[in-house]
N, C-alpha and C positions, 0 to 999 in steps of 0.2 A: 402510729405511724400516718401519716397525712397523705391523701392522695391526690392526683390532678383535679379529679372533680370536685375538692374543698373550692369553694369561693374565695377562701382568703389566700390562697397559693398561688394564683394567676396574677395577681396585681404583683405580689413580691418578687415574682419570676420576672415580672415584665421591666418593673425599675431595676431588677440585677442585670437585665440583658441591656436596656439602652442607657445606662451610666456609665458615660467612660471617663476615665481619669485624664487630665489636660496633659498629662506627658503622653498618652495611647493616642491622644487627637494631633499632637506634634508629629508625631511620627507619622501618622496616618497622611498629615498632609507634607510631610517632607517627601513621602515615598509616590503621592500625584505628582508633585511638582516635577520629581524624577523623571517619571512617568511620561509627563509632556516633554520634557527636554529630549528625552531618548527618541519620541515618535515624531520630532521636530524635524530632522533630516529626511526622513522615510517621507515624510506628508511633504516636504521641499521638492524630493527627487520626483513623486510621483504627480504633485501639480507641474512640474517643469516640462515632465514627459507629454502629460496631458494635454499642455497649450500649444507646444510645439511639435505636436505629432498628431494631433487630430486632422491636420490638413493632406496627411499623408494615407491617413484611414481609409481606402477604397477598396473595389473590386481589384485593380493592378497590384495592390499590396499582396494580397492571396494568391495570385499566379503569375508574376514575373519571378525569372530568378536575381539572387541579389547581384547588386553591379561589382565593377571593379572598385578599388579603393579610392577613395576621393572622387567619387563620380555621384551625382544625384539620382534619383530614381531608384527603380528596382522593387524587388519586393521578397516575400519568404516562401514562395510555393513549393520549392524543393524541399525544405524542412518539413510542412504540411505532408507532402509525398511519402518522404522518408519516413516520419514518422507513424504515417498510417501503414506503409509497408513494414517496417518491422514490428510493430504492435500485432500486424494480422499473422504474419510468419509465427513469432512467438506463441500466439494464440493458438493456432495451429498444429503446433508441436506438442505445447505444454498440456492442452486441455484433454484431448484423448487420453494420453500418458498417465496424466493425474489421476481422472477419474477411472480409467483401467487399473492403476496401480490401487489406489483406494478402494475401491469392489474387492480387488484380491486381497487386501490386506485386512478387510473387515470380515469378508464372507466365506474366503476359502482358505487362509493359511492358517496353519498353526501357531497357537498362542505363544509359543516362544519368538517364532517366526515375525509375527507383526510386532511382539515388544521392540527388537532390533530394528525392523522398517521404522516403526515410530521414532527413536531413537535416531536413525540416520536422517530422518526428515527433519527433525527439531535442529540438528547438528547443521544440517545443509541450510535449511533457513538462516542460522546464525551467523553462517561465512559471507565476510563484507564484499558487496558489490564490485570492488576494484580488485579481489581476488578472481572473483568468478571471469570479469572482464578480461585479466590476465591472462586466465585459463583458457578461455574461448579465442583470444588472441593468439596465441600459441597454437593451439588447436586448427582453426578456422584459417584464421587471414593469413599466417605464415604457409601454409599448404596450400590455399587457392593462390596466394601472391598478391593480394588487395583486398582493401576494403570493400565492404557489399552491403545491401539488404539483409542477406542471409545471414553474415556473420553477426550483425547486430539482432538478428530476430533468434539466432541461436542462443546469446548472450542472454537475451529477454527471457527466452522459453527456460532455461537454467533457473533464472531468479524467479520464475513465474510458478515453476513446478512443485517446490514443497510448499507453497502459500494454498495452492489447487488441493493436492494430496490432502492438506492437513484439514481444510475447509470440509472436502468429501466425505474424508474419516470421520470426521466428527459428525456431519448430518446423517450417514448410515448407520453411526452408535446409537443416534438417536431411536432408530426406528426398533420397534419391538423385535427380540430373537425370533427365527424361526428356523424350521430346517431347511438348510440351504439345498437345494436340487429338487424340492418337491414342486415347485413353480415351473422349475423347466422338466418335469415329467420322467426325472430320473427314476430307476425301479430300486435305490437304495439310497435314500437320503440322509446326508449327513447334519444330525442333529448334535447342536450346541447345548 
């Protein structure tokens, strides 16, 4: 049996890797041409937007509201503020709940309950976002009578919660197991 350290093996291996059949070269070239043809519309759109849009890219674009239809000027300030509000509300709701639930699931819950909670979290993270959006629409928007940043933040929190919970749970499982309660001064710690 020959090993890779044998000086005659590497030249043979290099020749086998570098030698390509003409059919393989033709198909590789055809795939490259198809890639360039597929990227051509994208590059044309990016070029068009860049050439015609750089004149409007100033401070007022970030601070003004969008204009009425067919009126020049305006900006997208409300989109930036709305995004920041919804992300802030979603984070404020889902971060404490997700971390607290993961700590409970990893440190305090019985093993059978932790398995069910992990399964439920995986199911929740697999639900399509449109279904969660319709759920929050029926729960919050129809109840309050209108769209708001709070409704968007709650929908985002429901989407973020399983991700935060699973990430925190995985991080806590990497910590070596100890007796829970000893670090908080309980008289009878729970040892796993």
